[in-house]
C-alpha positions as CSV (number, residue, x, y, z in Angstrom):
1,M,24.1,-0.3,-4.0
2,V,20.7,-1.9,-3.4
3,A,18.1,0.1,-1.4
4,D,14.3,-0.5,-1.0
5,F,11.5,1.2,0.8
6,S,10.4,-0.4,4.0
7,A,6.7,-1.5,4.2
8,I,5.8,1.2,1.6
9,E,2.2,0.2,1.0
10,A,1.5,-0.1,4.7
11,R,3.0,3.4,5.2
12,V,1.1,5.0,2.4
13,I,-2.3,3.5,3.4
14,S,-1.8,4.6,7.0
15,W,-0.9,8.1,5.8
16,L,-3.9,8.4,3.3
17,A,-6.3,7.1,5.9
18,A,-4.7,9.1,8.8
19,E,-4.7,5.9,10.9
20,Q,-2.8,7.6,13.8
21,W,-1.6,4.6,15.8
22,R,0.0,3.1,12.6
23,L,1.7,6.4,11.7
24,E,3.2,6.5,15.3
25,V,4.5,3.0,14.7
26,F,6.2,4.0,11.4
27,K,7.6,7.2,13.0
28,T,9.2,5.2,15.8
29,H,10.1,1.5,16.0
30,G,8.4,0.4,12.7
31,K,7.4,-3.0,14.0
32,I,4.0,-3.0,12.3
33,Y,3.4,-6.8,12.6
34,E,3.9,-6.7,16.3
35,A,1.9,-3.5,16.7
36,S,-0.9,-4.8,14.6
37,A,-1.1,-8.0,16.8
38,S,-1.0,-5.8,19.9
39,Q,-4.0,-3.7,18.7
40,M,-5.9,-6.8,17.5
41,F,-5.5,-8.9,20.6
42,G,-5.1,-6.2,23.3
43,V,-1.6,-7.5,24.3
44,P,1.2,-5.0,25.2
45,I,3.6,-4.9,22.3
46,E,6.5,-5.5,24.7
47,K,5.2,-9.1,25.3
48,I,5.2,-10.0,21.6
49,K,8.8,-11.0,21.3
50,K,10.8,-14.2,20.9
51,G,10.7,-16.5,23.9
52,N,7.3,-15.3,25.1
53,P,4.0,-17.3,24.4
54,E,2.5,-14.1,23.0
55,Y,5.1,-14.2,20.2
56,E,2.8,-16.5,18.2
57,L,0.4,-13.5,17.8
58,R,3.0,-11.8,15.6
59,Q,2.2,-14.4,12.9
60,K,-1.4,-13.4,13.0
61,G,-0.6,-9.8,12.9
62,K,1.7,-10.3,9.9
63,V,-0.7,-12.4,7.8
64,A,-3.5,-9.9,8.6
65,E,-1.3,-6.9,7.5
66,L,-0.3,-8.6,4.3
67,A,-3.9,-9.7,3.4
68,L,-6.5,-7.3,4.8
69,G,-5.5,-3.7,3.8
70,Y,-7.5,-3.8,0.6
71,Q,-10.8,-5.1,2.0
72,G,-9.8,-8.7,1.9
73,G,-11.6,-11.4,3.9
74,P,-10.8,-15.0,5.0
75,G,-10.1,-15.9,1.4
76,A,-7.4,-13.3,1.2
77,L,-5.8,-14.7,4.4
78,I,-5.8,-18.1,2.8
79,Q,-4.2,-16.8,-0.4
80,M,-1.5,-15.2,1.8
81,G,-0.7,-18.6,3.3
82,A,-2.5,-18.3,6.6
83,L,-3.2,-22.1,6.7
84,E,0.4,-23.0,6.0
85,K,1.5,-20.7,8.8
86,G,-0.5,-22.7,11.3
87,L,-3.8,-20.8,11.4
88,T,-7.1,-22.7,11.2
89,E,-9.9,-21.8,8.8
90,E,-12.3,-21.4,11.8
91,E,-10.3,-18.5,13.3
92,L,-9.9,-16.5,10.1
93,P,-13.2,-14.5,10.3
94,E,-12.3,-13.4,13.8
95,I,-8.8,-12.2,12.6
96,V,-10.5,-10.2,9.8
97,Q,-12.9,-8.6,12.3
98,R,-10.2,-7.8,14.8
99,W,-8.0,-6.2,12.1
100,R,-10.9,-4.1,10.8
101,N,-11.9,-3.0,14.4
102,S,-8.3,-1.9,14.9
103,N,-8.1,0.0,11.6
104,K,-11.4,1.8,11.4
105,R,-10.0,4.7,9.4
106,I,-8.7,2.4,6.7
107,V,-12.1,0.7,6.6
108,D,-13.6,4.2,6.2
109,L,-11.1,4.9,3.4
110,W,-12.4,1.9,1.3
111,Y,-16.0,3.3,1.4
112,T,-14.9,6.9,0.9
113,I,-13.1,5.9,-2.3
114,Q,-16.0,3.7,-3.5
115,N,-18.6,6.4,-2.8
116,C,-16.5,9.1,-4.6
117,A,-16.2,6.9,-7.7
118,I,-19.9,6.0,-7.7
119,N,-21.1,9.6,-7.0
120,C,-18.8,10.9,-9.8
121,L,-20.3,8.5,-12.3
122,K,-23.9,9.2,-11.1
123,T,-23.6,13.0,-11.2
124,G,-20.8,13.6,-13.7
125,Q,-19.4,16.0,-11.1
126,S,-15.9,15.9,-9.7
127,Q,-15.5,14.5,-6.2
128,A,-12.7,15.5,-3.8
129,M,-11.3,13.6,-0.9
130,Q,-8.3,13.9,1.4
131,K,-4.7,14.4,0.3
132,N,-5.8,16.2,-2.9
133,I,-7.2,13.1,-4.6
134,Y,-10.0,13.9,-7.1
135,F,-12.4,11.8,-9.1
136,S,-13.6,13.2,-12.5
137,I,-15.1,12.1,-15.8
138,E,-12.7,12.8,-18.7
139,N,-13.8,11.9,-22.3
140,G,-16.2,9.3,-20.9
141,N,-13.6,7.7,-18.6
142,L,-13.3,7.8,-14.8
143,A,-10.1,9.6,-13.9
144,I,-8.5,9.5,-10.4
145,T,-6.0,12.4,-9.9
146,L,-3.3,11.4,-7.4
147,P,-1.6,13.7,-4.9
148,S,1.3,13.9,-7.3
149,K,-1.1,15.1,-10.0
150,R,-0.6,11.9,-12.1
151,Q,-3.9,10.3,-13.1
152,L,-5.3,6.8,-13.2
153,F,-7.9,6.1,-15.8
154,Y,-10.8,3.5,-15.9
155,I,-12.1,3.0,-19.4
156,A,-15.9,3.1,-20.1
157,P,-17.0,3.0,-16.4
158,K,-20.4,1.7,-15.7
159,L,-22.7,1.3,-12.6
160,E,-24.6,-2.0,-12.3
161,I,-26.5,-3.8,-9.6
162,N,-24.4,-6.7,-8.3
163,Q,-25.6,-10.1,-6.9
164,F,-26.0,-8.5,-3.5
165,G,-28.5,-5.9,-4.8
166,S,-26.2,-2.9,-4.4
167,E,-24.6,-0.6,-6.9
168,A,-21.3,-1.8,-8.2
169,L,-18.7,-0.2,-10.5
170,S,-17.1,-1.9,-13.5
171,Y,-14.8,-0.8,-16.4
172,M,-13.3,-2.1,-19.5
173,G,-9.8,-3.7,-19.2
174,Q,-7.6,-6.7,-19.7
175,N,-8.5,-9.8,-17.7
176,Q,-5.1,-10.6,-16.0
177,T,-5.8,-14.4,-16.3
178,T,-7.2,-14.8,-19.8
179,K,-5.6,-11.6,-21.2
180,K,-8.9,-10.8,-22.9
181,W,-10.4,-7.3,-23.1
182,E,-13.6,-7.4,-21.1
183,R,-15.7,-5.7,-18.4
184,I,-14.0,-5.9,-15.0
185,P,-15.9,-5.4,-11.8
186,T,-14.2,-3.4,-9.0
187,Y,-15.0,-2.0,-5.5
188,G,-13.6,0.3,-2.8
189,G,-10.9,-2.0,-1.6
190,K,-9.6,-2.7,-5.1
191,L,-9.6,1.0,-6.0
192,T,-7.8,1.7,-2.7
193,E,-5.1,-0.9,-3.8
194,N,-4.7,0.9,-7.2
195,I,-4.4,4.3,-5.5
196,I,-2.0,3.2,-2.8
197,Q,0.3,1.3,-5.2
198,A,0.3,4.3,-7.6
199,I,1.3,6.7,-4.8
200,A,4.0,4.2,-3.8
201,R,5.2,4.2,-7.4
202,D,5.3,8.0,-7.4
203,C,7.4,8.0,-4.3
204,L,9.9,5.6,-6.0
205,A,10.0,7.9,-9.1
206,E,10.8,10.9,-6.9
207,A,13.5,8.9,-5.1
208,I,15.1,7.9,-8.5
209,K,15.0,11.5,-9.7
210,N,16.6,12.6,-6.4
211,L,19.3,10.0,-6.6
212,V,20.2,10.9,-10.2
213,S,20.4,14.6,-9.3
214,K,23.0,13.6,-6.7
215,E,25.0,11.7,-9.4
216,Y,24.0,8.2,-8.4
217,K,23.9,6.0,-11.5
218,V,20.5,4.2,-11.3
219,L,20.8,1.0,-13.3
220,F,17.2,-0.3,-12.8
221,H,14.5,-0.7,-10.2
222,I,12.3,-3.6,-9.1
223,H,9.0,-2.8,-7.4
224,D,10.1,-0.6,-4.4
225,E,13.8,-1.3,-4.8
226,V,16.5,0.8,-6.5
227,I,19.8,-0.5,-7.8
228,C,22.7,1.9,-8.3
229,E,26.2,1.4,-9.6
230,V,28.8,3.5,-7.9
231,P,32.6,3.7,-7.8
232,K,34.2,1.5,-5.1
233,N,35.6,3.2,-2.0
234,D,34.4,6.6,-3.1
235,E,33.3,8.5,0.0
236,K,30.9,10.6,-2.0
237,F,28.7,7.6,-2.4
238,N,27.6,5.5,0.6
239,I,24.5,3.5,1.4
240,E,23.5,5.8,4.3
241,N,23.5,8.8,2.0
242,A,21.6,6.9,-0.7
243,I,18.9,5.9,1.9
244,E,18.6,9.5,3.2
245,I,18.1,10.7,-0.4
246,M,15.4,8.0,-1.1
247,C,13.5,9.0,2.1
248,H,13.2,12.7,1.2
249,V,9.4,13.1,1.3
250,P,7.9,14.6,-1.8
251,E,6.1,18.0,-1.4
252,W,2.8,16.4,-2.2
253,A,3.2,13.7,0.5
254,E,3.8,15.9,3.5
255,G,3.6,13.7,6.7
256,L,4.3,10.4,5.0
257,P,6.8,8.5,7.2
258,L,9.1,7.0,4.5
259,N,11.9,4.7,5.5
260,A,14.3,2.5,3.5
261,D,17.0,-0.1,4.0
262,G,19.9,-1.2,1.8
263,F,23.3,-2.8,1.4
264,E,26.4,-2.7,-0.8
265,S,27.5,-5.6,-3.0
266,D,29.7,-6.4,-5.9
267,Y,26.6,-7.7,-7.8
268,Y,22.9,-7.6,-7.5
269,K,21.3,-10.1,-5.1
270,K,18.5,-10.3,-2.5
271,E,19.9,-9.6,0.9
């Protein structure tokens, strides 16, 4: 059995930012690309369907959703293949602005996280934000305590003035390109990405523990996907039951609208 969370990062960031229109989407039809395009361009979501001229807006909603949640700009849209999908470079800044105008609470989240990190470093005092997330200094390192109580650590954090004349945060880490240990700059959107992906990982860990407790044999997992080996034609194990177990919301994530999808196969494959 193969089951994976549906749009887990989009769901977690909507939950953490309390972006209500997005939470409603995930609690109902789940069509975030169409809903995003509807919000961005002021078009009723019912019109964004195959056969209608408005359907081309779905592509803009999709690329915006994939690229812009972590403070990305036109460059992030290009990296996500916006130009290959038929968008022009001239229209990208407008797409960025429309997405941010439609997701003001997520934009606020970037700056809340950035300000908490900077204030923590400046004052040495713990900073608290929504959903029981805390910033603290531990043994000279910046620690971010997640809702699950797990912690992320940023080694030897430092505040510097960047090229724009504003305060910027950096820490010591491995450059993902050169693999060298060096000082890495970061900002609100990047810290948001770290936190969201860490919370998504904690949801997956809870799902695996819950599946194992119900005697599902978990062989391995890939990103947001769990692969189980179960006896054939055993009514005790079925994909609907496995998905229900996966979507049990952890105590620390009350209100997070989890969903998953899956299939059964004789061997592992992408559906």
